[in-house]
BAVOFI-281980 format. One line per 3 residues: their letters; for each residue x, y, z of N, C-alpha, C, O. Coordinates in steps of 0.05 Angstrom, whole numbers, plus 5000, padded with zeros to 4 digits. Last residue first. Example, Ala and Ser with C-alpha at 12.3 -4.5 7.8 and 13.67 -1.06 7.14 Angstrom:
sa	5257/4955/5142/5273/4979/5143/5258/5001/5157/5268/5023/5161  5264/4886/5156/5246/4910/5156/5264/4934/5156/5285/4934/5169
//
This chain:
aie	4450/5543/5743/4433/5544/5767/4408/5559/5762/4391/5562/5780  4473/5557/5695/4460/5531/5697/4441/5531/5721/4420/5519/5719  4494/5608/5708/4474/5605/5687/4459/5579/5688/4435/5578/5684
dal	4531/5594/5749/4509/5613/5754/4487/5610/5733/4463/5611/5740  4566/5561/5720/4551/5551/5743/4527/5568/5750/4505/5558/5756  4586/5597/5682/4570/5573/5673/4554/5562/5696/4530/5555/5693
yta	4613/5633/5716/4592/5642/5698/4574/5619/5690/4549/5621/5691  4651/5599/5739/4631/5613/5756/4608/5622/5739/4585/5619/5748  4681/5584/5694/4667/5564/5709/4645/5576/5727/4623/5565/5729
vqy	4702/5634/5678/4684/5620/5660/4668/5599/5676/4644/5596/5671  4733/5645/5723/4711/5663/5716/4691/5650/5697/4667/5653/5700  4770/5603/5722/4752/5606/5744/4728/5623/5737/4705/5617/5745
san	4797/5617/5675/4782/5592/5676/4762/5592/5699/4739/5584/5696  4821/5664/5692/4802/5665/5670/4785/5640/5670/4760/5641/5665  4856/5643/5729/4834/5660/5738/4813/5664/5717/4789/5666/5723
qvk	4890/5614/5695/4873/5600/5714/4850/5617/5725/4828/5607/5730  4914/5656/5665/4899/5635/5652/4880/5621/5671/4857/5617/5664  4938/5688/5705/4918/5699/5687/4901/5677/5675/4877/5680/5673
tyg	4974/5650/5728/4953/5663/5745/4931/5675/5727/4907/5672/5734  5007/5639/5685/4989/5618/5696/4967/5630/5713/4944/5621/5712  5032/5689/5681/5015/5679/5659/4996/5657/5669/4973/5657/5661
erg	5059/5693/5730/5040/5713/5722/5021/5703/5701/4996/5707/5702  5094/5649/5728/5073/5651/5749/5051/5670/5741/5028/5665/5745  5102/5632/5658/5111/5640/5684/5088/5641/5704/5066/5634/5697
lrl	5094/5623/5602/5073/5636/5618/5084/5647/5645/5077/5669/5653  5142/5603/5579/5125/5622/5565/5106/5637/5583/5103/5662/5580  5162/5567/5618/5178/5590/5609/5160/5612/5597/5162/5636/5602
fey	5120/5530/5622/5130/5543/5646/5145/5569/5638/5142/5590/5651  5115/5514/5569/5093/5528/5582/5102/5543/5607/5094/5565/5612  5165/5488/5563/5158/5511/5546/5135/5527/5558/5136/5552/5559
yqa	5159/5446/5599/5179/5467/5604/5173/5492/5588/5176/5515/5597  5121/5417/5571/5114/5428/5597/5133/5451/5604/5125/5471/5615  5150/5402/5526/5127/5420/5523/5119/5432/5550/5111/5455/5550
ivq	5187/5368/5551/5197/5392/5537/5174/5412/5533/5178/5436/5537  5153/5328/5568/5169/5343/5588/5178/5369/5575/5177/5391/5588  5133/5309/5519/5115/5320/5539/5129/5337/5560/5120/5358/5568
gap	5179/5290/5491/5165/5313/5482/5147/5326/5503/5145/5350/5505  5209/5245/5498/5214/5267/5517/5196/5291/5512/5197/5311/5526  5175/5181/5494/5187/5206/5482/5189/5228/5502/5173/5230/5521
rsf	5197/5125/5533/5176/5142/5522/5189/5167/5512/5211/5174/5520  5214/5069/5573/5218/5084/5548/5193/5099/5540/5171/5089/5540  5181/5063/5628/5210/5065/5621/5213/5082/5595/5213/5106/5597
nia	5137/5070/5685/5143/5068/5656/5172/5071/5651/5187/5082/5668  5149/5080/5739/5139/5054/5731/5144/5050/5701/5154/5028/5693  5210/5112/5762/5184/5113/5749/5175/5084/5743/5192/5066/5742
ftg	5261/5120/5781/5240/5111/5800/5212/5116/5788/5194/5124/5802  5329/5113/5764/5301/5116/5755/5282/5106/5776/5287/5085/5789  5394/5134/5748/5374/5128/5769/5346/5132/5759/5340/5153/5746
iqg	5444/5109/5710/5420/5125/5709/5401/5116/5730/5392/5093/5730  5507/5106/5690/5491/5099/5713/5467/5119/5715/5471/5142/5720  5510/5095/5618/5519/5107/5643/5501/5098/5666/5482/5083/5661
gly	5488/5069/5574/5512/5086/5571/5523/5099/5596/5543/5112/5594  5447/5037/5586/5442/5058/5567/5465/5077/5564/5462/5099/5553  5455/5001/5626/5458/4991/5599/5451/5012/5578/5448/5005/5554
dvn	5447/5012/5680/5474/5017/5669/5477/5009/5640/5499/5010/5629  5403/5040/5726/5405/5026/5701/5432/5033/5688/5439/5056/5686  5382/5034/5791/5404/5045/5774/5406/5027/5749/5411/5003/5751
fvl	5321/5052/5822/5337/5032/5808/5358/5046/5791/5353/5067/5779  5288/5063/5881/5304/5076/5860/5322/5055/5848/5338/5042/5862  5265/5038/5923/5248/5043/5900/5263/5056/5877/5252/5060/5855
ekp	5301/5037/5964/5295/5012/5951/5278/5015/5926/5277/4997/5909  5301/5087/5986/5322/5081/5966/5316/5055/5951/5325/5051/5929  5240/5122/5993/5257/5099/6001/5276/5092/5978/5269/5090/5955
lae	5232/5187/6000/5232/5168/5979/5251/5145/5986/5275/5148/5984  5241/5218/6045/5213/5210/6039/5211/5190/6016/5190/5177/6013  5293/5233/6045/5285/5213/6064/5257/5203/6059/5250/5181/6067
edr	5296/5274/6007/5307/5247/6000/5297/5226/6019/5294/5203/6011  5232/5307/6012/5261/5307/6013/5270/5278/6006/5254/5261/6001  5179/5306/5992/5188/5328/6010/5218/5330/6010/5230/5352/6008
wiv	5171/5291/5923/5173/5283/5951/5185/5306/5967/5200/5323/5957  5126/5296/5868/5148/5308/5883/5147/5298/5912/5126/5296/5924  5106/5278/5804/5105/5271/5833/5130/5282/5846/5152/5279/5836
wgc	5068/5294/5746/5090/5300/5764/5085/5288/5792/5062/5289/5802  5054/5280/5676/5047/5282/5704/5072/5287/5721/5094/5285/5711  5032/5275/5611/5051/5289/5629/5040/5291/5657/5018/5302/5661
glp	4998/5262/5569/5020/5244/5575/5040/5256/5594/5064/5249/5593  4977/5317/5529/4971/5292/5542/4996/5274/5546/5013/5272/5528  5013/5380/5540/4998/5360/5524/4995/5334/5539/5009/5329/5559
alg	5002/5424/5597/5019/5409/5579/5002/5390/5562/4979/5385/5569  4974/5451/5636/4972/5461/5608/4991/5447/5589/4995/5457/5566  4963/5439/5687/4991/5447/5681/4994/5456/5652/5015/5467/5645
fkh	4913/5421/5688/4916/5450/5691/4945/5459/5690/4951/5483/5693  4933/5368/5655/4907/5381/5661/4913/5411/5664/4917/5424/5643  4983/5350/5646/4966/5353/5623/4938/5361/5629/4920/5361/5612
gsa	5006/5345/5695/5015/5367/5679/4996/5372/5655/4994/5394/5646  4973/5326/5752/4974/5323/5723/4984/5348/5710/4973/5369/5713  5009/5308/5813/4990/5325/5797/4993/5318/5768/5013/5306/5759
sis	5025/5293/5881/5023/5286/5853/5004/5304/5839/4985/5314/5851  5069/5295/5936/5046/5308/5922/5048/5299/5892/5069/5298/5881  5091/5273/6001/5092/5272/5971/5066/5285/5960/5045/5285/5973
kvr	5085/5283/6054/5111/5272/6045/5113/5271/6015/5136/5270/6004  5057/5322/6101/5056/5317/6072/5084/5308/6062/5102/5324/6062  5066/5337/6152/5059/5308/6147/5058/5302/6117/5059/5278/6110
plr	5075/5393/6151/5097/5374/6156/5091/5345/6149/5109/5330/6142  5053/5436/6102/5043/5418/6123/5064/5396/6127/5069/5381/6108  5079/5457/6060/5078/5473/6084/5067/5458/6108/5071/5465/6131
fdw	5070/5425/6017/5092/5417/6035/5095/5436/6059/5112/5432/6076  5000/5442/6017/5023/5428/6004/5044/5422/6025/5038/5414/6047  4959/5474/6034/4952/5447/6026/4977/5429/6019/4974/5405/6017
vid	4932/5531/6052/4955/5515/6060/4948/5485/6055/4933/5474/6070  4911/5583/6011/4904/5556/6022/4929/5540/6027/4946/5537/6010  4931/5627/5986/4931/5627/6016/4922/5601/6028/4925/5596/6052
pav	4926/5622/5931/4952/5617/5943/4952/5617/5974/4971/5607/5986  4886/5610/5890/4880/5610/5918/4906/5605/5934/4908/5585/5948  4907/5614/5839/4881/5627/5844/4873/5627/5873/4856/5643/5881
fpa	4957/5589/5840/4954/5614/5825/4928/5628/5831/4926/5653/5829  4957/5543/5871/4979/5562/5875/4975/5589/5860/4987/5609/5868  4908/5518/5851/4908/5532/5877/4932/5551/5880/4929/5573/5890
lfg	4925/5493/5801/4905/5514/5803/4908/5531/5828/4911/5555/5826  4959/5451/5801/4966/5473/5783/4944/5494/5782/4944/5511/5764  4934/5419/5839/4962/5425/5842/4972/5448/5824/4990/5462/5831
gsa	4881/5405/5829/4886/5429/5844/4915/5437/5845/4921/5460/5852  4883/5356/5798/4872/5381/5787/4881/5405/5802/4890/5425/5790  4917/5322/5829/4915/5319/5800/4904/5344/5786/4914/5353/5766
adi	4937/5318/5880/4930/5344/5870/4928/5344/5839/4937/5362/5826  4937/5280/5931/4930/5276/5903/4919/5302/5892/4896/5308/5895  4985/5280/5979/4964/5297/5968/4961/5290/5938/4979/5294/5922
hmd	4996/5237/6031/5003/5242/6003/4979/5258/5992/4956/5251/5996  5019/5236/6098/4999/5244/6079/5012/5246/6051/5034/5255/6048  5032/5190/6153/5040/5208/6132/5016/5215/6115/4995/5202/6116
idi	5024/5183/6222/5013/5176/6196/5020/5198/6176/5015/5222/6181  5041/5153/6282/5049/5175/6263/5041/5167/6235/5051/5147/6224  5014/5140/6343/5015/5131/6316/5020/5154/6297/5003/5173/6296
gtd	5005/5157/6394/5032/5152/6387/5036/5143/6358/5058/5138/6350  4954/5171/6411/4960/5143/6407/4989/5137/6402/4997/5114/6405  4950/5227/6419/4934/5209/6435/4943/5180/6434/4941/5166/6454
aqf	4985/5249/6382/4989/5256/6410/4974/5237/6428/4983/5231/6450  4963/5227/6335/4989/5219/6343/4994/5225/6373/5006/5209/6387  4915/5256/6335/4914/5227/6336/4941/5216/6345/4942/5197/6361
kdl	4933/5308/6329/4920/5300/6354/4919/5270/6357/4923/5260/6379  4953/5302/6276/4971/5311/6298/4959/5302/6325/4973/5292/6342  4906/5289/6249/4927/5269/6251/4948/5276/6273/4959/5258/6286
adh	4881/5338/6252/4869/5316/6265/4889/5293/6269/4888/5279/6289  4915/5368/6219/4913/5375/6247/4901/5352/6264/4909/5347/6286  4904/5343/6170/4931/5343/6181/4931/5348/6211/4944/5335/6226
lpq	4851/5356/6163/4859/5328/6165/4886/5326/6178/4891/5308/6195  4855/5412/6158/4840/5401/6180/4846/5371/6184/4847/5362/6207  4891/5413/6110/4899/5423/6136/4882/5412/6159/4894/5404/6179
pfe	4868/5394/6061/4887/5377/6076/4892/5387/6105/4897/5371/6123  4804/5394/6035/4824/5411/6048/4842/5394/6066/4832/5382/6085  4789/5377/5977/4788/5362/6002/4810/5374/6019/4833/5365/6018
yng	4756/5420/5934/4781/5415/5947/4775/5399/5973/4757/5407/5989  4709/5395/5885/4715/5407/5911/4744/5401/5920/4755/5380/5914  4695/5368/5840/4713/5391/5837/4721/5404/5863/4737/5422/5863
tyt	4664/5322/5841/4652/5347/5848/4669/5372/5842/4658/5394/5840  4694/5278/5825/4666/5278/5820/4652/5305/5825/4631/5310/5814  4749/5287/5838/4741/5281/5810/4711/5286/5805/4704/5296/5784
vgf	4769/5340/5879/4755/5315/5877/4744/5310/5849/4732/5328/5838  4819/5370/5895/4804/5372/5870/4791/5346/5864/4799/5331/5847  4858/5337/5926/4857/5366/5924/4845/5373/5897/4859/5382/5879
tpv	4844/5286/5966/4843/5293/5938/4838/5323/5936/4817/5333/5943  4886/5258/6017/4865/5277/6009/4867/5282/5979/4889/5283/5967  4905/5200/6042/4906/5214/6015/4882/5232/6012/4861/5223/6004
vgi	4947/5175/6092/4921/5187/6086/4924/5203/6060/4943/5218/6056  4982/5113/6102/4979/5141/6097/4951/5149/6092/4933/5133/6089  4981/5062/6122/5006/5071/6110/5006/5101/6104/5027/5114/6101
tne	4956/5037/6180/4951/5057/6160/4977/5068/6148/4993/5080/6162  4964/5005/6223/4969/4994/6197/4963/5013/6174/4965/5005/6151  4947/5032/6267/4976/5030/6264/4983/5017/6237/5006/5019/6229
dca	4891/5069/6238/4903/5053/6259/4933/5049/6253/4943/5063/6235  4832/5104/6216/4861/5102/6219/4869/5083/6242/4855/5081/6262  4778/5113/6215/4788/5093/6197/4818/5087/6201/4828/5068/6190
eim	4769/5154/6250/4757/5129/6256/4768/5106/6239/4769/5083/6247  4794/5196/6222/4807/5185/6246/4795/5158/6253/4810/5140/6262  4755/5205/6182/4782/5197/6175/4796/5183/6199/4807/5162/6196
rap	4712/5224/6211/4710/5198/6198/4737/5187/6189/4742/5163/6188  4735/5273/6228/4725/5253/6247/4724/5226/6235/4733/5206/6246  4751/5303/6181/4770/5293/6201/4760/5271/6219/4775/5252/6224
dmf	4720/5279/6119/4721/5297/6142/4740/5286/6163/4744/5262/6164  4721/5275/6049/4730/5263/6075/4732/5284/6096/4744/5306/6092  4661/5300/6017/4690/5294/6018/4697/5284/6046/4680/5284/6064
lqg	4610/5316/6019/4619/5305/5994/4649/5299/5993/4660/5294/5972  4559/5321/6055/4587/5315/6062/4599/5300/6038/4599/5276/6036  4506/5326/6040/4518/5347/6056/4547/5343/6063/4559/5361/6075
prm	4500/5256/6037/4487/5282/6034/4499/5303/6052/4501/5300/6077  4566/5228/6028/4539/5227/6038/4526/5254/6036/4541/5274/6032  4621/5189/6003/4605/5214/6004/4578/5208/6016/4568/5186/6014
pie	4662/5145/6044/4643/5151/6023/4630/5179/6026/4628/5190/6047  4728/5135/6051/4706/5148/6065/4686/5156/6044/4692/5174/6028  4760/5075/6040/4750/5099/6026/4726/5110/6041/4706/5096/6044
rle	4810/5040/6051/4789/5049/6069/4779/5076/6059/4788/5098/6067  4838/4987/6020/4830/5015/6015/4806/5022/6033/4784/5011/6030  4892/4948/6036/4864/4952/6041/4857/4982/6037/4869/4999/6049
vdw	4937/4928/5986/4932/4947/6008/4902/4949/6011/4887/4953/5991  4966/4903/5942/4955/4888/5965/4952/4906/5990/4962/4899/6011  4980/4929/5897/5000/4927/5918/4989/4916/5944/5001/4919/5965
yra	4934/4926/5864/4960/4917/5854/4980/4912/5876/4996/4893/5874  4894/4948/5898/4892/4920/5888/4920/4910/5879/4927/4887/5886  4912/5000/5907/4906/4982/5930/4905/4953/5921/4915/4936/5935
fkh	4917/5020/5854/4940/5018/5872/4935/4998/5895/4952/4981/5900  4864/5019/5838/4884/5002/5824/4908/4998/5843/4918/4976/5846  4843/5057/5871/4832/5030/5873/4852/5010/5860/4856/4988/5869
wci	4872/5100/5852/4877/5091/5880/4865/5063/5885/4876/5048/5901  4852/5107/5801/4880/5099/5804/4886/5089/5832/4903/5072/5835  4800/5128/5803/4803/5099/5801/4832/5090/5805/4837/5067/5812
qvp	4798/5179/5855/4798/5171/5827/4806/5141/5826/4818/5130/5845  4758/5177/5916/4783/5180/5900/4779/5171/5871/4759/5158/5864  4730/5202/5971/4723/5193/5944/4745/5198/5924/4750/5221/5917
gcv	4785/5195/6018/4757/5202/6012/4750/5190/5985/4761/5170/5977  4826/5146/6052/4821/5167/6033/4791/5173/6031/4775/5159/6043  4877/5105/6077/4852/5120/6083/4849/5143/6064/4868/5158/6059
lnp	4901/5040/6070/4903/5067/6061/4876/5081/6065/4856/5071/6057  4936/4987/6105/4911/5000/6094/4917/5029/6087/4936/5041/6097  4969/4923/6111/4969/4953/6107/4942/4963/6097/4928/4949/6082
kdt	4981/4872/6137/4954/4883/6134/4954/4914/6131/4942/4928/6146  5032/4853/6146/5016/4839/6126/4988/4851/6122/4973/4840/6106  5072/4865/6182/5068/4884/6160/5049/4872/6138/5050/4881/6115
pkg	5080/4863/6254/5073/4851/6228/5067/4872/6207/5058/4894/6213  5136/4894/6289/5107/4889/6285/5102/4877/6257/5118/4881/6239  5185/4915/6305/5180/4886/6309/5151/4878/6305/5141/4859/6317
aae	5197/4965/6292/5183/4962/6318/5177/4932/6323/5165/4926/6344  5219/4958/6242/5236/4968/6264/5224/4965/6291/5238/4961/6311  5172/4944/6216/5193/4924/6219/5212/4932/6241/5221/4916/6257
mrk	5146/4994/6216/5134/4971/6230/5155/4949/6235/5155/4937/6256  5180/5025/6184/5175/5033/6212/5164/5009/6228/5172/5004/6251  5178/4997/6136/5204/5000/6149/5199/5007/6179/5213/4997/6196
rwr	5124/5004/6123/5135/4977/6128/5161/4978/6143/5166/4962/6161  5122/5059/6114/5106/5047/6135/5118/5020/6143/5121/5014/6166  5155/5063/6068/5162/5077/6093/5148/5065/6117/5160/5061/6138
wkm	5126/5031/6031/5153/5024/6039/5161/5038/6065/5174/5025/6082  5078/5060/6028/5078/5033/6038/5105/5024/6047/5108/5012/6068  5096/5110/6006/5082/5108/6032/5084/5080/6044/5090/5077/6068
amg	5117/5092/5957/5135/5104/5977/5122/5104/6005/5136/5099/6024  5069/5076/5933/5090/5056/5939/5109/5067/5960/5117/5052/5978  5042/5126/5928/5031/5105/5945/5052/5084/5952/5053/5075/5975
glm	5075/5152/5892/5071/5163/5918/5061/5142/5938/5069/5141/5961  5068/5117/5848/5095/5121/5860/5093/5133/5888/5107/5124/5906  5013/5123/5838/5025/5097/5844/5052/5100/5858/5057/5086/5877
cae	5011/5178/5826/4998/5168/5850/5009/5141/5858/5014/5135/5882  5038/5177/5777/5049/5193/5799/5037/5183/5826/5051/5181/5846  5003/5147/5746/5029/5136/5752/5042/5151/5776/5054/5138/5793
ssg	4962/5187/5747/4957/5160/5757/4984/5146/5764/4986/5134/5785  4981/5232/5723/4979/5233/5752/4973/5205/5763/4978/5200/5787  5029/5210/5672/5004/5223/5681/5002/5221/5711/5020/5210/5724
itn	5078/5191/5664/5060/5191/5641/5034/5205/5647/5018/5210/5629  5121/5237/5701/5108/5211/5696/5090/5213/5672/5088/5235/5660  5181/5264/5729/5159/5266/5710/5147/5238/5706/5161/5218/5709
tgv	5197/5266/5799/5200/5255/5772/5176/5263/5755/5154/5267/5765  5239/5285/5856/5214/5281/5842/5219/5270/5814/5242/5267/5806  5270/5327/5898/5266/5299/5894/5238/5295/5880/5218/5301/5892
aqg	5312/5382/5874/5289/5371/5888/5285/5341/5881/5296/5332/5861  5378/5400/5882/5359/5386/5864/5337/5373/5880/5341/5357/5898  5412/5422/5919/5402/5439/5897/5382/5426/5879/5371/5439/5862
nkp	5424/5389/5960/5443/5389/5938/5433/5407/5914/5445/5406/5893  5381/5398/5995/5408/5400/6005/5428/5404/5982/5447/5419/5984  5324/5437/5974/5340/5412/5974/5369/5417/5982/5380/5438/5976
apa	5279/5472/6014/5302/5475/5996/5319/5450/5997/5327/5441/6019  5215/5439/6018/5239/5450/6031/5262/5452/6011/5264/5436/5992  5163/5459/5972/5181/5438/5983/5204/5451/5997/5214/5472/5988
hwl	5121/5491/5951/5134/5498/5976/5150/5475/5989/5150/5471/6013  5103/5483/5900/5089/5469/5922/5103/5472/5949/5097/5457/5968  5139/5510/5870/5111/5518/5868/5096/5507/5892/5078/5520/5903
dav	5184/5479/5879/5183/5506/5890/5155/5516/5890/5147/5529/5910  5170/5433/5850/5175/5431/5879/5174/5459/5892/5163/5461/5914  5167/5455/5798/5143/5445/5811/5146/5443/5841/5128/5450/5856
mnv	5221/5468/5792/5201/5489/5790/5175/5480/5803/5162/5496/5816  5247/5419/5796/5253/5440/5815/5232/5462/5815/5224/5472/5836  5225/5393/5751/5221/5382/5778/5226/5403/5799/5210/5406/5818
crl	5246/5426/5711/5217/5425/5715/5211/5414/5743/5193/5424/5757  5300/5413/5715/5291/5440/5720/5261/5441/5726/5252/5455/5744  5298/5359/5699/5305/5366/5727/5297/5395/5734/5290/5400/5756
dia	5284/5366/5645/5267/5351/5663/5272/5358/5692/5254/5363/5707  5329/5392/5626/5303/5406/5626/5284/5393/5645/5269/5406/5659  5366/5351/5631/5370/5376/5647/5344/5391/5648/5337/5403/5669
asq	5346/5315/5593/5347/5308/5621/5350/5332/5639/5337/5333/5660  5355/5345/5547/5328/5338/5554/5326/5330/5584/5307/5337/5598  5410/5343/5550/5397/5369/5552/5367/5365/5559/5356/5380/5574
pye	5426/5289/5544/5430/5303/5569/5415/5330/5572/5408/5337/5594  5414/5238/5516/5399/5263/5512/5401/5280/5538/5381/5285/5552  5446/5197/5532/5445/5204/5503/5432/5231/5498/5439/5245/5479
ekd	5437/5195/5586/5464/5198/5577/5464/5207/5548/5481/5224/5540  5383/5186/5592/5393/5213/5599/5422/5217/5591/5431/5240/5590  5335/5156/5570/5363/5154/5562/5376/5181/5567/5381/5197/5548
iwn	5282/5166/5580/5297/5151/5600/5327/5151/5595/5343/5147/5613  5261/5190/5534/5263/5206/5559/5281/5192/5579/5295/5206/5595  5288/5187/5472/5278/5170/5493/5283/5184/5520/5306/5188/5528
kni	5267/5221/5417/5286/5223/5439/5274/5207/5463/5252/5214/5473  5231/5225/5377/5249/5201/5376/5271/5203/5398/5290/5188/5397  5203/5271/5387/5188/5246/5385/5206/5222/5385/5197/5200/5393
sld	5223/5322/5391/5229/5304/5413/5217/5276/5410/5219/5259/5427  5204/5352/5350/5233/5351/5354/5241/5329/5373/5263/5319/5372  5149/5347/5360/5161/5335/5336/5191/5332/5339/5202/5312/5331
mlk	5144/5379/5405/5138/5351/5407/5150/5336/5383/5160/5313/5387  5158/5428/5382/5175/5417/5403/5170/5387/5406/5188/5371/5410  5114/5435/5347/5141/5434/5337/5160/5421/5357/5177/5405/5349
hvn	5071/5436/5383/5072/5415/5363/5101/5413/5351/5110/5390/5346  5085/5482/5411/5084/5456/5425/5086/5433/5405/5100/5414/5410  5078/5520/5372/5105/5515/5382/5106/5489/5398/5126/5475/5397
edd	5023/5523/5364/5040/5512/5343/5068/5505/5353/5080/5485/5344  4989/5503/5425/4997/5521/5404/5017/5508/5385/5027/5486/5390  4936/5457/5438/4964/5465/5442/4973/5483/5419/4965/5478/5396
wtq	4878/5433/5469/4890/5451/5449/4918/5457/5457/4924/5463/5481  4861/5403/5510/4850/5396/5484/4860/5414/5462/4851/5412/5439  4881/5376/5571/4886/5395/5551/4875/5386/5524/4879/5363/5516
cft	4830/5346/5614/4856/5347/5600/4857/5369/5579/4836/5380/5570  4782/5336/5636/4799/5354/5651/4824/5361/5635/4839/5380/5642  4724/5334/5594/4750/5325/5601/4764/5346/5618/4759/5370/5616
aln	4677/5352/5573/4675/5332/5594/4702/5322/5604/4704/5304/5620  4679/5383/5529/4677/5397/5555/4676/5378/5578/4674/5387/5601  4705/5379/5470/4701/5360/5492/4702/5375/5519/4724/5380/5530
qra	4717/5408/5426/4689/5410/5436/4684/5392/5460/4661/5390/5470  4768/5394/5413/4763/5422/5421/4735/5426/5433/4731/5445/5448  4762/5342/5395/4773/5346/5421/4768/5375/5431/4764/5379/5455
ngd	4708/5314/5366/4725/5337/5363/4735/5345/5391/4720/5353/5408  4707/5242/5363/4696/5268/5371/4717/5290/5366/4741/5284/5364  4722/5204/5303/4726/5211/5331/4711/5237/5337/4704/5253/5319
lyl	4718/5202/5249/4696/5191/5264/4699/5196/5294/4680/5192/5309  4765/5219/5228/4743/5239/5228/4719/5229/5244/4701/5244/5252  4796/5175/5227/4798/5191/5251/4777/5213/5252/4771/5225/5273
edn	4788/5156/5176/4776/5141/5199/4776/5159/5224/4757/5157/5240  4819/5191/5146/4790/5191/5143/4776/5178/5167/4755/5187/5176  4870/5176/5164/4861/5204/5168/4830/5205/5166/4817/5219/5182
iiq	4873/5124/5146/4873/5129/5175/4862/5157/5180/4846/5161/5199  4871/5133/5090/4853/5115/5103/4850/5121/5133/4828/5123/5143  4915/5167/5083/4888/5177/5078/4867/5159/5091/4847/5169/5101
fav	4959/5134/5096/4953/5158/5111/4925/5167/5108/4911/5174/5127  4954/5096/5055/4952/5088/5083/4945/5112/5101/4929/5110/5118  4964/5131/5012/4938/5117/5014/4933/5108/5043/4912/5111/5054
der	5016/5147/5020/4995/5167/5020/4967/5155/5023/4949/5167/5034  5043/5098/5017/5042/5112/5043/5020/5133/5043/5008/5138/5064  5011/5044/4983/5026/5069/4982/5023/5084/5009/5001/5082/5021
m	5017/4976/5000/5000/5000/5000/5018/5025/5000/5037/5027/5015
//
């Protein structure tokens, strides 16, 4: 088959898809400017994981990690490099944050001479990735259900679900079903009291798939991130309100101690010693490059303007629908 014929067959078939620009039911980016397409094309054959072969792409990736960590008020890193990684999306980022929680909890339990066969995770109404995490890694999911007048996890019901086998609490900062922020600070304060009463120390991971790139620009006074000491990791989607093209997520840890060394693998068959702690391996570097482009192009001021405009549109639509 001639290449132009093959292309035309596929091109015609794709007309049967919905128009992404008209998809108001998605959280994800449905439009990217011409420069994003050019940068994606430049990076389509650059393997993100091969940092020896593509050192400049790797350097851009690390810059993005530092920028996101700074946005979320992570403590200044000792060596100048924040602890985190780009992922294929926030689902992979959640998996990595969840694994780190389980490994930290298991290490504490083993040090205390206690069994580690019944881990549980406490959360409110979460996205499906946390159900996957619980099943894949054999963790009991204690999901606080929504009820009339209470559409997210509250401190009292959270504490009822916690015990010494709780690997962590996961507030969703931008609940999938309602868009509400599940405010971490009241949950954090309740865990402080719980520790004072019981001696049980429980970490938090913030699933900020939506809110991670919204709140810093439209509600900077909300304390939800690494300003809370119990928050050991945060995940978010770059391809949602981070404005990157599809296939971009981020997970950041508070510091090196929050990421167990057992989860970091050194790969030596790509030309050098490369540390990796992602689930995925080979993939194009374009999404990271495009995210960096948006960070440079917009900056904090630009993101603030874009996200405030989104809020205004959302408020208008809500008022009109009501």
